[in-house]
Structures are given as C-alpha cells and as structure tokens.
N, C-alpha and C positions, 0 to 999 in steps of 0.2 A: 698330340696326334692330330693329323689333318684328316678329316673325313672326306673321302674321295667324292662322294655324291654331290658335294657342293661345287665341284669343279667340272662336272659333266656339262658340256654345252647342250642347251635345250633351246628349241625354237620358242621365242617369246612373242613374236608378232606373226599371226597367221594371215591377217588381212588388214589393210589400211583403208579408211574411208575419210573423205574430205567433205567439208560442208561450206556453204549451203548446198544441199542436194536432197530433194525429196525422196529419191530412191534410197540413198544412204540413211536418211532419217528413218524411213520405214524399216530398213534392215536392223538398225539398232533397237527400235521399238520392239520388233519381233524377238530379238535376242533377250531383251529385258523380260518379256512375257514368258520366256521359257524357264525362268528361275522358279524352283520349287521349294528349296530349303533355305538357302542363304544367297544374299546379294550384297557384295561389298563394292562400294564406289568411292573413288578418290578423285575429287574435282575441285576447281576453284569455286565454281558455282554451277547451278543448273537453271537455265532460263528457257528451255524448250518445253512447252506445254505438253507435247506428245510424250516426251521422256518422263515428265512428272506424272502424267496419267498412268503410264505403264508401270512406274515404280509404285504408285499408290495401288494399282491393281494387284500386283504380286504381294504387297504388304497385306492387303485385305484378304488374300487367299491363304495367308499364314506363313509366308516367307519371311525370314528374319532379314531385315534390311539395315545395313550400316553405311553411313555416309561420312567420310572424312573430308572436311572442306576448310576453306579460308574464312575466318571470321569477318574480315573486312569485305570480301567479295560477297559473302552471304547476305550482307546488308545492302548491296547495290540494287538499284531499281531493276525490276524484272526478275530478280532471283527468286526461285521457288524453294530454297533451302528451308526457310522457316515454316513454310506451308507443309513441306514433307515432315519436318520435325514435329509438327502439331499432331500428326497421325499417331505418333508414339504415345502422346498424352491422352488420346481418345480411348485407347485400349487398356 
C-alpha cells in the first residue's frame, strides 16, 4: 500500500542565500537564535565563527543540537565542529 502523503508536493526551499554576504550571514545567525527545542544541522563543516557562537548560544539555552558532518572536513583547518562537539561533553 502506498501512503499518499509521501507523494504530496511540498515547498522545500523558502529562500536562498549566497555567501559571502554579511547581510545573509546575519540572517542565518538570527534564524539559528530562534531555535528553542531542537536544531538539526547537516553540513560538511562549520567555519563561520558567528554561526558557531549562535549554535553555542542555543545549546546553552537548553536547545537539543545535533550536527551531522563529514569526518574528514571536520578535521580541516578552521572547522568548528570539534569545538561544538566539546559542548556536549561539558554538560
């Protein structure tokens, strides 16, 4: 039996932002800061200090944060992935 709801077309991209752009960077930081309960992120790596600070901020406020990343990219110079992972071990 095929469940129909899986085939209903849904809008998946509401807006698109390109970088580098300080305006777009600020918008993403503001969105990150709106998270209250959960934040799920899938990225190769995070190298933006403003994004990292916003993620840390919501984590410290009690939001459950999960990041799925690439092991090799997480080890690259400038990556904040292991810094973010260390917050889990603090609490």
